[in-house]
PALO-166676 format. One record per residue: chain; residue in three letters; x, y, z of N, C-alpha, C, O in turn. Coordinates in Angstrom, 2 decimals. Layout:
// residues N
R  kette  rest     n.xx     n.yy     n.zz    ca.xx    ca.yy    ca.zz     c.xx     c.yy     c.zz     o.xx     o.yy     o.zz
R      A   ALA        X        Y        Z        X        Y        Z        X        Y        Z        X        Y        Z
...
//
This chain:
// residues 186
R  kette  rest     n.xx     n.yy     n.zz    ca.xx    ca.yy    ca.zz     c.xx     c.yy     c.zz     o.xx     o.yy     o.zz
R      A   MET    25.21   -75.35    33.75    25.35   -76.56    33.80    26.37   -77.00    32.52    25.96   -76.61    31.43
R      A   SER    27.73   -77.81    32.50    28.26   -78.28    31.56    29.11   -78.92    32.09    30.13   -78.61    32.70
R      A   ARG    28.40   -80.30    31.69    29.80   -81.64    31.69    30.74   -81.26    31.05    31.02   -80.53    30.09
R      A   ASN    31.40   -82.25    32.16    32.99   -82.35    31.53    33.20   -83.44    30.91    32.64   -84.52    31.07
R      A   VAL    34.20   -83.10    30.06    34.93   -84.02    29.13    36.04   -84.00    29.19    36.85   -83.09    29.39
R      A   THR    36.18   -85.50    28.92    37.78   -85.80    29.42    38.20   -87.13    28.09    37.49   -88.05    27.70
R      A   ALA    39.30   -86.84    27.76    39.84   -87.88    26.82    41.42   -88.43    27.63    42.16   -87.78    28.38
R      A   HIS    41.56   -89.87    27.11    42.63   -90.14    27.93    43.19   -91.43    27.21    42.57   -92.50    27.18
R      A   LEU    44.69   -91.15    26.51    45.37   -92.17    25.97    46.67   -92.49    26.55    47.24   -91.84    27.43
R      A   PHE    47.04   -93.44    26.04    48.25   -94.38    26.29    49.28   -93.66    25.54    48.81   -93.40    24.43
R      A   HIS    50.55   -93.21    25.65    51.14   -92.30    25.27    52.80   -93.06    25.27    53.29   -93.39    26.35
R      A   SER    53.47   -93.25    24.13    55.15   -93.27    24.34    56.00   -92.46    24.94    55.22   -91.51    25.06
R      A   VAL    56.80   -92.15    25.33    58.15   -91.33    25.71    58.20   -90.42    24.53    58.40   -89.23    24.77
R      A   ASN    58.03   -90.85    23.06    58.70   -90.08    21.57    56.70   -89.98    21.55    56.24   -90.32    20.46
R      A   GLY    56.27   -89.82    21.98    55.02   -89.37    21.49    53.96   -90.05    20.69    53.04   -89.37    20.24
R      A   VAL    54.00   -91.48    20.45    53.41   -92.00    19.50    52.00   -92.82    20.66    52.20   -93.17    21.83
R      A   VAL    51.08   -92.92    20.15    49.41   -93.09    20.29    48.84   -93.96    20.06    47.91   -94.38    20.74
R      A   GLU    49.33   -94.53    18.87    48.52   -95.55    18.18    49.15   -96.82    18.67    50.36   -96.98    18.84
R      A   ASN    47.90   -98.01    18.95    48.28   -98.99    19.27    49.40   -99.46    20.51    50.45  -100.08    20.40
R      A   PRO    48.81   -98.98    21.57    49.21   -98.97    22.42    49.39  -100.29    23.23    50.03  -100.28    24.28
R      A   HIS    48.80  -101.43    22.74    49.10  -102.67    23.00    50.28  -103.28    22.87    50.71  -104.12    23.66
R      A   LEU    51.03  -102.74    21.50    52.03  -103.28    21.06    53.10  -102.86    21.71    54.13  -103.48    21.44
R      A   TRP    53.19  -101.88    22.60    54.48  -101.20    23.39    54.40  -101.03    24.74    55.28  -100.43    25.37
R      A   GLN    52.74  -101.84    25.62    53.07  -101.35    26.67    53.37  -102.23    27.44    53.92  -101.76    28.43
R      A   PHE    53.25  -103.62    27.47    53.97  -104.41    27.61    53.54  -104.66    29.41    52.42  -105.02    29.78
R      A   ASP    54.60  -104.41    30.28    54.75  -104.55    31.72    54.03  -103.56    32.27    53.58  -103.66    33.41
R      A   ALA    53.81  -102.31    31.36    53.49  -101.32    32.09    52.24  -100.73    32.70    51.97   -99.54    32.90
R      A   PHE    51.57  -101.78    32.95    50.09  -101.58    33.34    50.08  -102.18    34.68    50.29  -103.38    34.84
R      A   GLY    49.86  -101.45    35.53    49.39  -101.85    37.01    48.55  -101.81    37.46    47.65  -102.08    36.66
R      A   PRO    48.02  -101.51    38.89    47.13  -101.69    39.65    46.79  -100.16    40.17    45.62   -99.78    40.30
R      A   GLU    47.58   -99.56    40.38    47.27   -98.13    40.12    46.17   -97.62    38.35    45.00   -97.33    38.12
R      A   GLU    47.42   -97.78    37.53    46.40   -97.37    36.08    45.09   -97.92    36.06    44.22   -97.24    35.52
R      A   GLY    44.76   -99.09    36.57    43.36   -99.88    36.37    42.32   -98.92    37.42    41.12   -98.67    37.27
R      A   GLN    43.14   -98.53    38.41    41.90   -98.25    39.55    41.53   -96.72    39.33    40.57   -96.07    39.74
R      A   MET    42.80   -96.31    38.42    42.23   -94.64    37.60    41.26   -94.98    36.85    40.20   -94.41    37.10
R      A   MET    41.26   -96.00    35.68    40.54   -95.76    34.64    39.22   -96.40    35.18    38.31   -96.30    34.36
R      A   GLY    38.86   -97.05    36.40    37.94   -97.63    36.50    37.35   -96.43    37.37    36.13   -96.51    37.55
R      A   GLU    38.02   -95.30    37.98    37.20   -94.56    39.15    36.88   -93.24    38.16    36.26   -92.28    38.62
R      A   THR    37.40   -93.26    36.59    37.48   -92.06    35.52    36.33   -92.39    34.68    35.50   -91.58    34.28
R      A   ILE    36.35   -94.13    34.34    35.01   -94.23    32.94    33.73   -94.48    34.34    32.56   -94.36    33.99
R      A   MET    33.95   -94.75    35.53    32.34   -95.28    36.13    31.49   -94.50    35.85    30.51   -95.20    35.58
R      A   PRO    31.17   -93.25    35.71    30.49   -92.09    36.23    30.04   -91.87    34.88    28.81   -91.86    34.76
R      A   VAL    30.82   -91.64    33.67    30.67   -91.44    32.35    29.13   -91.92    32.20    28.47   -92.84    32.70
R      A   THR    28.85   -90.86    31.24    27.22   -91.79    30.75    27.13   -91.66    28.92    26.44   -92.34    28.16
R      A   ASP    27.91   -90.78    28.66    28.18   -90.65    27.07    29.31   -91.15    26.46    28.43   -91.79    25.88
R      A   THR    30.24   -91.48    26.05    31.35   -91.48    25.10    31.53   -91.59    23.68    31.21   -92.55    22.99
R      A   ILE    32.18   -90.30    23.22    32.36   -89.80    21.92    33.75   -90.84    21.53    34.75   -91.11    22.20
R      A   ILE    33.32   -91.30    20.03    34.37   -92.47    19.14    33.98   -92.16    18.09    32.84   -91.82    17.78
R      A   GLY    35.34   -92.27    17.13    35.69   -92.43    16.05    35.08   -93.60    15.08    34.99   -94.71    15.58
R      A   ARG    34.80   -93.48    14.17    34.17   -94.88    13.20    34.65   -95.91    13.31    33.97   -96.94    13.34
R      A   LYS    35.99   -95.90    13.41    37.16   -96.99    12.79    37.18   -97.76    13.97    37.18   -98.99    14.10
R      A   LEU    37.19   -96.85    14.82    37.46   -97.71    16.36    36.33   -98.43    16.90    36.28   -99.45    17.59
R      A   TRP    35.24   -97.53    16.32    33.50   -98.11    17.25    33.43   -98.94    16.36    32.83   -99.84    16.93
R      A   GLU    33.65   -99.35    15.17    33.51  -100.60    14.60    34.39  -101.47    14.87    34.00  -102.63    14.67
R      A   GLU    35.55  -101.36    15.29    36.47  -102.69    15.98    35.98  -102.89    17.21    35.83  -104.07    17.52
R      A   TRP    35.58  -101.80    18.26    35.22  -102.05    19.40    34.01  -102.97    19.50    33.85  -103.92    20.27
R      A   LYS    33.08  -102.42    18.44    31.93  -103.08    18.44    32.02  -104.55    18.46    31.93  -105.24    19.47
R      A   ASP    32.18  -104.90    17.47    33.22  -106.54    17.50    33.57  -107.53    18.06    33.51  -108.75    18.17
R      A   TYR    34.11  -106.23    18.54    35.21  -107.12    19.71    34.65  -107.18    20.96    34.91  -108.24    21.53
R      A   TRP    33.92  -106.36    21.63    33.35  -105.78    23.03    32.11  -106.62    22.60    32.22  -107.44    23.51
R      A   THR    31.23  -106.95    22.06    30.12  -108.05    22.12    30.36  -108.61    21.81    29.55  -108.84    20.91
R      A   SER    31.31  -109.53    21.79    31.82  -111.02    21.21    31.78  -111.64    22.47    32.18  -111.21    23.56
R      A   ASP    31.07  -113.05    22.09    30.58  -113.96    23.57    31.39  -113.58    24.59    30.90  -113.23    25.66
R      A   GLU    32.54  -113.59    24.41    33.48  -113.34    25.56    33.24  -112.26    26.75    33.31  -112.26    27.98
R      A   TYR    32.89  -111.27    25.64    32.56  -109.80    26.50    31.24  -109.87    26.89    30.90  -109.84    28.07
R      A   ALA    30.36  -109.99    25.83    28.76  -109.64    26.03    28.53  -110.03    27.47    27.83  -109.15    27.96
R      A   ALA    28.83  -111.00    28.40    28.32  -111.33    29.59    28.50  -110.13    30.46    27.55  -109.74    31.14
R      A   GLY    29.82  -109.44    30.48    29.57  -107.89    31.03    30.86  -108.58    32.51    31.07  -107.86    33.48
R      A   ASP    31.37  -109.65    32.40    31.79  -110.02    33.31    33.39  -109.22    33.75    33.89  -109.11    34.87
R      A   ASP    33.92  -108.72    32.39    34.98  -108.05    32.18    34.48  -106.38    32.53    33.41  -106.15    31.98
R      A   PRO    34.99  -105.23    33.29    34.94  -104.09    33.98    34.64  -103.38    32.87    33.53  -102.85    32.78
R      A   PHE    35.86  -103.22    31.57    35.44  -102.28    30.64    34.55  -102.70    29.75    34.17  -101.85    28.94
R      A   ALA    33.94  -104.19    29.64    32.88  -104.42    28.93    31.82  -103.94    29.81    30.90  -103.23    29.42
R      A   GLY    31.97  -104.31    30.89    30.33  -103.60    31.88    30.35  -102.40    31.76    29.40  -101.82    32.28
R      A   TRP    31.73  -101.29    30.81    31.05   -99.95    30.78    30.70   -99.60    29.41    29.87   -98.75    29.08
R      A   ILE    31.68  -100.62    28.34    31.37  -100.02    27.07    29.81  -100.36    26.51    28.99   -99.66    25.91
R      A   ASN    29.79  -101.72    26.98    28.50  -102.24    26.31    27.24  -101.07    26.40    26.67  -100.58    25.42
R      A   PRO    26.99  -100.78    27.70    25.76   -99.70    27.72    25.62   -98.62    27.45    24.62   -98.03    27.06
R      A   VAL    27.11   -98.10    27.73    27.40   -96.71    27.71    26.71   -96.17    26.61    26.62   -96.99    25.70
R      A   ARG    26.15   -94.97    26.35    25.57   -94.22    24.97    26.45   -93.87    24.22    27.08   -93.02    24.86
R      A   LYS    27.07   -94.02    22.89    28.12   -94.22    22.04    27.70   -92.82    20.95    26.55   -92.62    20.56
R      A   HIS    28.76   -92.04    20.64    28.09   -90.83    19.29    29.63   -91.34    18.98    30.55   -91.74    19.69
R      A   VAL    29.45   -91.15    17.77    30.12   -91.94    16.46    30.45   -90.78    15.70    29.52   -90.07    15.31
R      A   VAL    31.51   -90.52    15.45    32.02   -89.08    14.76    32.48   -90.07    13.44    33.23   -91.04    13.46
R      A   THR    31.86   -89.57    12.48    31.88   -90.56    10.84    30.63   -89.69     9.96    29.58   -89.09    10.19
R      A   SER    31.66   -90.13     8.60    31.23   -88.94     7.57    30.42   -90.03     6.58    29.89   -89.70     5.52
R      A   THR    30.43   -91.55     7.18    29.63   -92.53     6.15    28.57   -93.19     6.80    27.78   -93.85     6.14
R      A   LEU    28.43   -93.03     8.45    27.14   -93.89     8.52    26.43   -92.58     9.32    27.03   -91.55     9.58
R      A   SER    24.82   -92.88     9.69    24.08   -91.63     9.75    23.19   -92.43    10.79    23.05   -93.63    10.99
R      A   GLY    22.65   -91.34    11.36    21.25   -91.70    12.69    21.37   -92.95    13.61    22.50   -93.43    13.56
R      A   GLU    20.70   -93.47    14.25    20.73   -94.46    15.07    21.37   -95.76    14.49    21.17   -96.24    13.38
R      A   LEU    22.26   -96.27    15.60    23.46   -97.30    15.14    23.02   -98.28    16.01    22.10   -97.91    16.73
R      A   PRO    23.43   -99.50    16.17    23.49  -100.39    16.50    24.39  -100.00    18.02    24.81   -98.85    18.16
R      A   TRP    24.64  -101.12    19.16    25.19  -101.02    20.27    25.04   -99.80    20.97    26.03   -99.28    21.49
R      A   ASN    23.78   -99.21    21.07    23.63   -97.83    21.80    24.22   -97.30    21.34    25.10   -96.91    22.11
R      A   SER    24.38   -96.78    19.94    25.10   -95.76    19.23    24.39   -94.77    18.37    23.43   -95.13    17.68
R      A   VAL    24.77   -93.68    18.38    23.74   -92.44    17.10    25.58   -91.87    16.51    26.69   -91.69    16.99
R      A   ALA    24.93   -91.81    15.29    26.16   -91.23    14.33    26.17   -89.48    14.76    25.07   -88.98    15.03
R      A   ILE    26.96   -88.93    14.78    27.17   -87.79    14.81    27.05   -86.51    14.09    28.13   -86.09    13.67
R      A   ASP    26.01   -85.76    13.83    25.61   -85.51    12.39    26.42   -83.85    12.66    26.41   -83.16    13.68
R      A   GLY    26.98   -83.63    11.53    27.55   -82.51    11.30    28.85   -81.96    12.06    29.07   -82.83    12.91
R      A   ASP    29.46   -81.33    12.15    30.50   -81.05    12.96    31.03   -81.56    14.22    30.29   -81.22    15.14
R      A   PRO    31.75   -82.04    14.50    31.80   -83.22    15.85    32.01   -81.67    17.53    31.82   -81.74    18.75
R      A   VAL    32.32   -80.86    16.86    32.92   -79.75    18.03    31.62   -79.41    18.39    31.17   -79.49    19.54
R      A   SER    30.91   -78.97    17.21    29.61   -78.03    17.64    28.70   -78.79    18.40    27.82   -78.40    19.17
R      A   TYR    29.19   -80.40    17.92    28.23   -81.56    18.40    27.97   -81.78    20.09    26.94   -81.84    20.77
R      A   VAL    29.85   -81.91    20.53    29.97   -82.17    21.73    30.03   -80.59    22.38    30.40   -80.58    23.56
R      A   ARG    29.78   -79.57    21.93    29.74   -78.68    22.86    28.17   -78.32    23.41    27.91   -77.59    24.37
R      A   ALA    27.19   -79.02    22.54    25.72   -79.26    22.51    25.51   -80.25    23.86    24.95   -80.07    24.94
R      A   LEU    26.31   -81.53    23.19    25.93   -82.24    24.34    26.41   -82.19    25.68    26.01   -82.84    26.64
R      A   ARG    27.62   -81.06    25.60    27.81   -80.80    27.28    26.87   -80.19    27.64    27.06   -79.84    28.80
R      A   GLU    25.75   -79.78    27.22    24.90   -78.94    28.19    23.63   -79.95    28.37    23.07   -79.80    29.45
R      A   GLN    23.21   -80.68    27.75    22.28   -81.62    27.71    22.43   -82.58    29.53    23.47   -82.92    30.10
R      A   ASP    21.18   -82.74    29.94    21.67   -83.57    31.04    22.10   -84.96    30.99    21.52   -85.80    30.31
R      A   GLY    23.38   -85.24    31.91    23.94   -86.58    32.05    25.02   -86.48    32.93    25.06   -85.41    33.53
R      A   GLY    25.92   -87.27    33.19    27.05   -87.79    33.59    28.65   -86.72    32.72    28.77   -85.76    31.96
R      A   PRO    29.12   -87.21    33.11    30.74   -86.93    32.70    30.73   -87.70    30.86    30.02   -88.64    30.48
R      A   ILE    31.71   -86.94    30.06    31.53   -87.68    28.92    33.03   -88.18    28.65    33.90   -87.56    29.26
R      A   ALA    33.28   -88.80    28.16    34.76   -89.31    28.25    34.77   -89.64    26.53    33.76   -90.16    26.06
R      A   VAL    36.04   -89.29    25.52    36.17   -89.47    24.03    37.23   -90.26    24.47    38.22   -90.05    25.18
R      A   SER    36.57   -91.66    23.59    37.52   -93.03    23.93    38.30   -92.85    22.90    39.44   -93.18    23.23
R      A   GLY    38.26   -92.38    21.46    39.59   -92.13    20.19    38.54   -92.08    19.60    37.44   -92.10    20.16
R      A   GLY    38.81   -91.95    17.81    40.61   -92.73    17.68    41.45   -90.94    17.66    40.85   -89.92    17.97
R      A   ILE    42.65   -90.98    17.30    43.26   -90.03    16.96    42.68   -88.95    16.76    42.55   -88.16    17.69
R      A   GLU    42.22   -88.67    15.55    41.85   -87.59    14.73    40.88   -86.88    15.97    40.95   -85.74    16.41
R      A   THR    40.00   -87.93    16.34    38.85   -87.04    16.62    39.10   -86.55    18.15    38.41   -85.70    18.71
R      A   VAL    40.03   -87.15    18.64    40.71   -86.61    19.95    41.37   -85.37    19.70    41.27   -84.44    20.50
R      A   ARG    42.19   -85.26    18.42    42.96   -84.52    18.80    41.91   -82.85    17.80    42.39   -81.73    17.61
R      A   THR    40.67   -83.28    17.43    39.99   -82.74    16.69    38.86   -81.82    17.33    38.21   -80.88    16.86
R      A   LEU    38.88   -82.50    18.72    37.74   -81.95    19.82    38.26   -81.25    21.03    37.68   -80.40    21.71
R      A   PHE    39.92   -81.92    21.22    40.94   -81.13    22.27    41.41   -79.58    21.41    41.62   -78.68    22.22
R      A   LEU    41.55   -79.31    20.37    41.56   -78.47    19.98    40.60   -77.72    19.87    40.82   -76.60    20.34
R      A   GLY    39.34   -77.90    19.35    38.58   -77.23    18.88    37.85   -76.54    20.67    37.00   -75.65    20.72
R      A   GLY    38.30   -77.07    21.60    38.31   -76.80    22.88    37.38   -77.26    23.32    36.90   -76.54    24.20
R      A   VAL    36.61   -78.56    23.06    35.68   -79.09    24.04    36.12   -80.33    25.17    35.52   -80.93    26.06
R      A   ILE    37.23   -80.34    24.71    37.70   -81.14    25.71    38.33   -80.60    27.12    39.44   -80.06    27.02
R      A   ASP    37.81   -80.68    28.30    38.48   -80.31    29.69    39.90   -80.71    29.79    40.85   -79.97    30.05
R      A   GLU    39.92   -82.18    29.52    40.70   -82.44    30.34    41.76   -83.68    29.05    41.17   -84.60    28.48
R      A   LEU    42.76   -83.51    28.90    43.59   -84.80    28.09    44.55   -85.21    28.87    45.62   -84.66    29.10
R      A   VAL    43.98   -86.54    29.40    45.14   -87.19    29.88    46.13   -88.54    29.07    45.75   -89.66    28.72
R      A   LEU    47.10   -88.10    29.00    47.97   -88.49    28.91    48.79   -89.40    29.35    49.90   -88.95    29.64
R      A   THR    48.57   -91.03    29.56    49.56   -92.18    30.47    51.00   -92.47    29.73    51.19   -93.32    28.86
R      A   THR    51.62   -91.88    30.10    53.27   -91.92    29.69    53.53   -93.00    29.95    53.14   -93.37    31.06
R      A   HIS    54.42   -94.18    28.95    54.58   -95.49    29.50    56.22   -94.92    29.02    56.55   -94.03    28.24
R      A   PRO    57.18   -96.02    30.03    58.64   -96.05    29.52    59.06   -96.74    28.98    59.63   -97.76    29.35
R      A   VAL    58.72   -95.98    26.96    58.84   -96.74    26.05    59.35   -95.61    25.22    59.19   -94.47    25.65
R      A   ILE    60.11   -95.87    23.74    60.49   -95.84    22.42    60.13   -96.57    21.82    60.55   -97.72    21.94
R      A   THR    59.19   -96.21    20.87    59.01   -96.83    19.63    58.52   -96.51    18.28    57.40   -96.03    18.16
R      A   ASP    59.35   -96.76    17.12    59.46   -96.02    15.74    58.36   -96.61    15.46    58.59   -96.85    14.28
R      A   GLU    57.07   -97.14    15.69    56.08   -97.29    15.11    54.54   -96.65    15.60    54.10   -96.74    16.74
R      A   GLY    53.79   -95.95    14.35    52.77   -95.73    15.54    52.51   -94.29    14.88    53.39   -93.85    14.14
R      A   ARG    51.47   -93.59    15.09    51.52   -92.21    14.88    51.20   -91.58    16.04    50.74   -92.26    16.96
R      A   HIS    51.38   -90.26    16.20    51.36   -89.16    16.92    50.10   -88.86    17.18    49.29   -89.17    16.31
R      A   LEU    49.57   -88.14    18.50    48.09   -87.28    18.77    48.53   -85.67    17.85    47.82   -85.08    17.03
R      A   PHE    49.81   -85.31    18.30    49.72   -83.91    17.44    50.84   -83.95    16.54    51.99   -83.95    16.99
R      A   ASP    50.55   -84.00    14.99    52.03   -83.56    13.99    50.91   -82.12    13.40    49.70   -82.02    13.19
R      A   ALA    52.16   -81.12    13.29    51.75   -80.81    11.76    50.55   -79.23    12.45    49.78   -78.59    11.74
R      A   ILE    50.73   -79.07    13.59    49.54   -78.37    13.97    50.27   -77.10    14.52    51.37   -77.34    15.02
R      A   PRO    49.91   -75.89    14.51    50.44   -74.84    15.13    50.64   -74.66    16.63    49.71   -75.12    17.29
R      A   THR    51.74   -74.04    17.40    52.29   -74.39    18.74    51.12   -73.68    18.96    50.55   -72.75    18.39
R      A   THR    50.79   -74.74    20.48    49.52   -74.68    21.19    49.54   -74.99    22.40    49.51   -76.17    22.76
R      A   ARG    49.60   -73.59    23.54    50.02   -73.92    24.60    49.28   -74.64    25.35    48.13   -74.86    24.98
R      A   LEU    49.86   -75.25    26.76    48.75   -76.33    27.59    48.75   -75.87    28.58    49.38   -74.82    28.63
R      A   THR    48.14   -76.31    29.81    48.33   -75.85    31.14    48.14   -77.26    31.51    47.32   -78.09    31.10
R      A   LEU    49.14   -77.33    32.44    49.08   -78.70    33.44    48.73   -78.82    34.64    49.33   -78.45    35.65
R      A   LEU    47.15   -79.68    34.50    46.48   -79.93    35.83    46.92   -80.80    36.74    46.69   -80.60    37.93
R      A   SER    47.64   -81.96    36.30    48.24   -82.52    37.49    49.32   -83.44    36.99    49.49   -83.42    35.77
R      A   ALA    50.15   -84.29    37.74    51.09   -84.82    36.81    51.25   -86.22    38.32    51.24   -85.83    39.48
R      A   THR    51.39   -87.64    38.02    51.46   -88.26    38.88    51.77   -89.63    38.40    51.10   -90.38    37.69
R      A   ALA    53.47   -89.89    39.20    54.05   -91.51    38.61    53.55   -92.62    39.16    53.45   -92.44    40.38
R      A   THR    53.22   -93.59    38.88    52.95   -94.89    39.16    54.33   -95.65    39.19    55.39   -95.25    38.71
R      A   SER    54.04   -97.19    40.05    55.01   -98.00    40.85    55.36   -98.48    39.45    56.58   -98.42    39.33
R      A   VAL    54.90   -98.83    38.59    55.26   -99.38    37.56    55.72   -98.56    36.36    55.69   -98.97    35.20
R      A   GLY    56.32   -96.88    36.91    56.48   -96.26    35.86    56.30   -95.43    34.82    57.11   -95.09    33.97
R      A   ASN    55.03   -95.09    34.97    54.15   -94.32    34.28    54.15   -93.05    34.59    54.26   -92.70    35.77
R      A   ALA    54.04   -92.19    33.62    53.61   -90.65    34.53    52.27   -90.17    33.53    52.19   -89.79    32.36
R      A   VAL    51.34   -90.40    34.58    49.80   -89.45    34.05    49.72   -88.13    34.24    49.89   -87.78    35.41
R      A   LEU    49.54   -87.41    33.57    49.66   -85.80    32.77    48.19   -85.88    32.51    47.53   -86.82    32.05
R      A   ARG    47.75   -84.39    33.01    46.53   -84.45    32.86    46.34   -82.80    32.59    46.17   -81.98    33.49
R      A   TYR    46.41   -82.41    30.85    46.29   -81.10    30.97    45.00   -80.60    30.49    43.98   -81.28    30.45
R      A   GLY    45.12   -79.15    30.08    43.97   -78.51    29.53    44.32   -77.30    28.70    45.41   -76.80    28.96
R      A   LEU    43.45   -76.60    27.53    44.03   -75.79    26.85    44.15   -74.92    27.67    43.33   -74.78    28.59
R      A   ARG    45.57   -73.90    27.45    45.74   -72.78    27.52    45.10   -71.38    27.73    45.74   -70.50    27.15
R      A   THR    44.17   -71.00    28.32    43.20   -69.83    28.12    43.78   -68.57    27.87    44.88   -68.47    28.41
R      A   ALA    43.47   -67.70    27.32    44.31   -66.23    27.21    44.72   -65.72    28.36    43.89   -65.60    29.27
R      A   ASP    46.11   -65.31    28.56    46.47   -64.81    29.92    45.91   -63.36    30.02    46.07   -62.70    31.05
//
């Protein structure tokens, strides 16, 4: 038994993944919402970087979202969160636990425990580390039809790494949803 691990990031044509809310604009349609809902609903655990965890903890537990009427809030608030951090430890609020030690080893062990699929919710360094560490089965990039000059890229200054395209879909608002895995040795 090995649980499936997926990471999903929004992506500009020129590779920016940071702060997609600044450049997504009208490029999020019903297909994207349906795809995200189908992907996250069976997830029982999510891996998240400390900075994003701190931002989301305050945002998604605010009075506006705590009732759970928002579909994402209804998922993120109760799901078990595993926080990649070097500054926090042990059990944390918001149904969370700090990852003790190497996150790749931690996720490798988590995959072998009982439960549903595992999502990697971010941040950028967390996704990069876990994907290149071979513990993310699918890296989903929703590429929006936009070019932006501000923001970080997912992969900077790494050696050439071969990927396998698992699937590709175009949506009605012009996004390309690309699913990749690490290419295994031929």
